[in-house]
N, C-alpha and C positions, 0 to 999 in steps of 0.2 A: 255304056262303057263302065267297066269296073275301075274304081280309083286304085292307083298303085301306091306303093309306100311313099314316094316323093310327094304325091298329091295329098295323101293323108297326113304326112308330116307338116305340110304347109297349113292344114286346117287345125291340127293338133288339139289343144285344149278347147277350141270352139266347138268340137264335136264329141270329144271324149274327155271326161275328167275323173280321176287323174289320167293323163296321157303319158304313156311310156314309149319313147321314140325308137326302141329297139326290142329285140326278142330277149326275154329273161327266162333262162332254163335252169338256174341254180339259185338256192337261197343264200342268205348272208353267211352260212357256214360252208358253202360249197357243195351242199347236197343237191341232187337232181330233184326238180319239181316239174309239174306239168306246165309247160311254157305259156307265157302271156306277153302281151305287148304287140308292137308293130311287126307285121310280116310283109312279104312281097306284095300281096294283093288283098290285104285285109288286116284285121286287128283281133287278137285273141283276148277276150275278157275273162275276168275271174268271178268266182262265186264267193260271197261273204260267208260268215259263220252263223247266219240266221237261216234255219231250215224249218220246213213243215213236212213231217213224215206221215204218209198215209197210214192210218191205223186199220189194217185189214180185219182185226178182230171184231170190229163193230158190225160187220156183215150187213150194213145198210146200203141202199143204193146211194151213190153220190149224185147229188142234185146240184147242177151248176147255178141254179137260181138261189140256192141256200148253202153256198160254199162255206166249208169249215165248221158246220154245225156237228161237232163230235167226230169228224172224220180224220182230223189231223192232230198230231202231237207237235207242239212247238219245241224246238231244240236249238240251243246255242252251243256250238262245238266246232273245233278246228277240223274235225273229221266226222263224217256221217256214214253209217253202215246202212245200206238199203237192202232189205231182206229179198230173198228170191221172189221174182215176179212182183216186186213192190215198186212204189214210186214216191218221189219227194219233190218238193218245190224249194228253190233257193232264190236268192236275190243277188244281182250283180254288185260287185264292188264299185264299178264305174257308173257314172251318170252319162247317158247318151243324149246328144242333141242332133237330130237328123236335119240337115239343111233342107230347104224347100225344093231343091232341085235334085234330091237323092231319095233312093229307096234302099233299105237295108235288108239283106238276107242273113239270118242267123242259123248257123249249123254247128252241130256237136263236133268235138274233136275225135279223131280216130283212136286215140289212146283209150278213151272210155268205151267207144264202140267195140273195141277188141276184147273188152271184158264183159260185153253183153249189156252195157249201159248206154242208152240212147238219150240224147238231148233233143227235145222237140225242135224240128225245123220250123222256124217262124219268120215272119217278115215285119218290118217296122215302117210305117207310113212316113211320107215327107212331113216335116214339121213336128214330129213327136219328140218329147223330151221326158226323161226320167230314168229310173233304174229298172232293169229288166227282171221280170220274174222268169226263172229258168226251170223248166220241167225235166226231171231225170226219171227215166224208166229202166228198171233192172229186168231185162228179159231172160237172164241166166237162171239156172237152178241153184246158184250159190249166192251168198251175201256178197256185196261189193262195196268197197270204200270210195267215198267222194271226199276230196280235200278242199277245204276252205282256203281262200287267198291264193289259189293256183288256177291256171287256165282251164276252161271248161267248154268254151264256145268261141267260134270265129264269126266275126261280122264282116260281110262283104258289102261295100258301099257302091251302089249302082247309080251313076249320074245320068240324068236325062234333062228334058225340058221341064220347066216349071209346070206342075199340074194346075188344073183349074181350082181344085180344092185341096188344101193340106189337111193334116190330121185334126187340127182345131176346127176348121170349117166343116169337116165331116162329123163333128160332134163326138170325137174320140173319147171314150170313157176312162182310159188309162193314162191320160196326160199327167205329167209331173208325179208319177208313181214313186213312192219311197218305201213301200212295204209290200209284203206278199198279200194279195187280195184278188178276188174275182168280183166284178161288178156286173149287175144285171141291167 
């Protein structure tokens, strides 16, 4: 069963910190932003202003066992431009704590998909806690902007029976993640 807004609101800060109990689509000046917060059947999270942009000029093979060795440029900015066919990593503003009787599916927002930017569909195991590393891929032939502190991904909480093993028991390597990293 997918948890609805009423159920997510009851869980609130115990699963998402900071938790916004309604959809926010404008900033403090009344300008439109990419929405975030609670929706009917999910929660839209934001990406913070810490990025790692793939440096395609290196022309070296990316090795997941040696992540970040000269492949990425660290950037702190309220807006990131991803070059054509480029990709970047970001970090969620929110800390997520998945209950032991839930599994979370994370999907990109259609606003970015319509510009050719895809956010990797991923899942989060029961019991996982931390900030999400978010993968952005620009499949378009044009540079595309990504905005910090605005919505980028929706989380769908699937409630089920308690699994025999949660993320900790499975030896999950990304528990309590607070920065962009790949672990082997």
